[in-house]
C-alpha angles and dihedrals in degrees: 000000000000117000125211104226132190115201110201117202134162091215131039132159130321081041109081116237144108096245092057092047091048091051091053093049095044092048092049091050093047091053090050090060092050108270128126113238134185126180118224112198148143124314117275116297130207113281131050113289112233120238108281124213086219137053108263128205107199094188111125114094096180134010094226122107085289086081093064101080090038092057092042092052090049091053090053097042095046092043092229123189094200138009117214115197114205100210128203113133098223090056088062093047089255089289120143101215091101091050091058098039098091090052092050093042093056091050088060089064092248114162096195106108124234118218118191123206110199110209087183138346097240114139129239125239116264110160136310113302093009087145116166092005088077090059090048090056089059090047090051091057090052096044095052095044115094090225136012129211128191129182102221143034096246092058091043092056093045096047093043089053093047092050092047091050092049089050088054088057091055102273118125117255111185095144133121106201104226117217112214115159118218125246133226115287088202117071113210098238118144125201120250112275096020112173115199095198091052091049091050091050089052087063096044098261126129125207093270098041121106104242108197116189131200117194127204142028120322112251137141097259093057096060100236094155091050089053093051092052091048090053088049090056092051092050091046087058089052095248118152095248122156127178126218118190106204118203138011121330095231135014126238095247108048116056092183087075089069091061090051091049089055089053089050090055090052093051092046089056093043093052095041094238099139095105093048097051136076132182122209092195119209105331136168120272095261091054089050089053092050092051094047091047089054092055125092096205135018110214115201107172099177110189091216095045133263116305139173089239088074113100091195090060091049091050092051091050093047090052092051095238133163102253130203110188142148128277115266123247090227119036115262108201093196092062108078120188111240093007106069102356145004113237127203135174118282122259093011112124092184093055092045093051090048090051091052091047090051093054092049097043108034110090113247096359097110092051092046092051091048093052091046092051092052091050094048092048089066088073091062105051117142094240089060092045092049094047092050092046091050089054089057090051092050090052092062105025114111 
């Protein structure tokens, strides 16, 4: 039976950010299996909004408690069966209004269930020295939602533990934390007549160069500085390494990324990498696909370890690329060393450079990793993600 779904997100195109892109792709996939979806997001931003495959309500001026009656009125007016909050604190400008909305909404005797999808478990800003209260605000969002979804095993374990601990203190904990990995926001579709050698030359790489790509915004958790130092080591050893940074330098939601990008510029200058690096800047999905297809290796040196919550990992898998990344904090059985990725310690430029060398030098390894990535990507298609998500909605819908 079709469900009328509201997807709430603090960012949505034209704003740049993975949560907005995820919301678009999930909504599109849900409509393809017969459900009605509308996106509820922030008030209009500067710049022309691209055509959306979904109806969009750009009606929330601020994500303080002022958003509560606006969201409630949208639920009534749109006759929604379920409201699914896409939660990542930076997307809501680090405000806590969205965290408290499910608690307030239930107190208004509303029977429409709220489901929260946690894209990470980072905490919002409250006030200086807020300490553990910030974590409790995230717990509150989970406890008062009728269902909870996370994208990776590490977050599932952490949130399950937090909810169990709060239940031990007298709060109710009736939740199963549903694990539904994200998919790739970039579909691997190349334009007619694509020429890989020409694309490589566009980014300064010849046929025999090692073109190493990094996809996504620059921020501390993604290990950009570790990557730069690893490239520096390869160049120091006179290897033909070139680095291509694919995508925008910073997202629309998190201004701290700009400070990190400035530090990246300083290290690039310090290591003398300017001639060996190229930036695509923020480009459309097909241009991302062209750049990734041109690369020999995708390097994803996450400081906190590889995780299925990372859209850049999902894009690299979907494009069937040889991936060098960092070991996960919590074991991920689907990631198999030497079969669909090479894994190295976090924040270790020497280990990262050795991993890249191994891919480029070990006979057959690059091709094996590419085939393994394509096979693993089939577990994270949007039709599967939408079907699983709809099952969660059905479990709470009246």
